[in-house]
N, C-alpha and C positions, 0 to 999 in steps of 0.2 A: 542479493540486494545488498548486505551487510558490508560485504568485500568492496562493491562496486562503490557505494557511499563514502566507505572509509578512504579508499585509495582514488575516487575520482573517476577510473575506466579500469577495464580488464578485460583480457582476451578468455575465451572457453578455458584454455590451458590454465592462465593465472586462478581463474575461479576454481578449477577442478583442484589445482594444488592447495588452495585454500580451504577447500571442503574437506581434503583428505583423498588423493589421488584413487585407493583403494575402494572408497565408500560408493562412488558412481561412476559410470562409464562416461568416457568422453563424449558420445553420441547423445547419453542423457542430460548431460550439462549443456550440450550444443542446443537440444531440443528445446529445453526449457527457456534460455536466453533469446533464442530465435523466437519462439511464443511471445516472450515478454516485449520483444521489439515490434512484432506485427501487432500487439495490444497498443503499443504507443507507449510502454512504460522506460523503455531503453531506446536511444540512438545507436547507431553503430556507423564507422567508417572502416571500409578495406585496410587490413594489414596483412601484408603478405599473402599467404593462402585463406586467411581467415578474416576475421572482423576484431576492433576493438570497440567495445561496448561501454556506454555511459549512461547512466541515470538521466531521465527527462527532468525530474523532479526531486526535490530534496526528501529526506526521511520522513519529516513532519508532514510536507505536502501529500505525499503518498499516504501516509496513514491517516489524513484527514481525507483524502479521496475516497479511500478504501471503507472507511467508516460510513461514510454519505452512500456509497452503493450498497452496502449490507443493510442500513436502516431504510434506504428506497426500496431493495428488494422486499425486505420483512414486510414493510407498508402495502405495498402492491398485491403481495402473495396471501396476506395473513386477512381473513375476514374481519378480524376484530381491530385491523389497522393498527392506531398507535396504542393500543390497549396491550398490544404483544410485548411491548417495552416494560410494562410494570414489572416483570421480574428483575429486569436489568436495574430498575431504579431502585429496587428493594435491597440492592447489593452495596449500593454506594454509601461512600462515608457523609457524614455531615459537611465535611470541607467540600466534598466532590459535587453535593447537591447544592450547596452556595454557589460553586463555579457555574454549575448549571443554570442556577435561577439568574446568574449576572448574563450569560450568555442569551438566555430568553428574553430576557428585559433588554439587551441591546437588540435582538432581532427586532421585536416589538417596537420599539423606539424607531428602528429604521423604517420599518413599514408604514409608521404613521407619519413619516414625513412628506 
């Protein structure tokens, strides 16, 4: 994903070169990119015998979406729900806690409109 976000698009060969050709087989990179396409994370356009892949969302949008999915999965699968995040909150700095407060306050204001 880093390569695709930086370059805007890429083929399996280009991504494999970026990763180091000896690290992963062509079919491994192709399989991962195909799965990301099927999950809607990448789009692709036919190019020669293969495809050129492009990210569907920015790095920031992707990180936000993945965080939402993780939080949702934890809350749904944990008997203690939100309490499961206590350990995460304990690791936050004062600055991060203040930012979290601002986000929560904004959320509450939006819901009360």
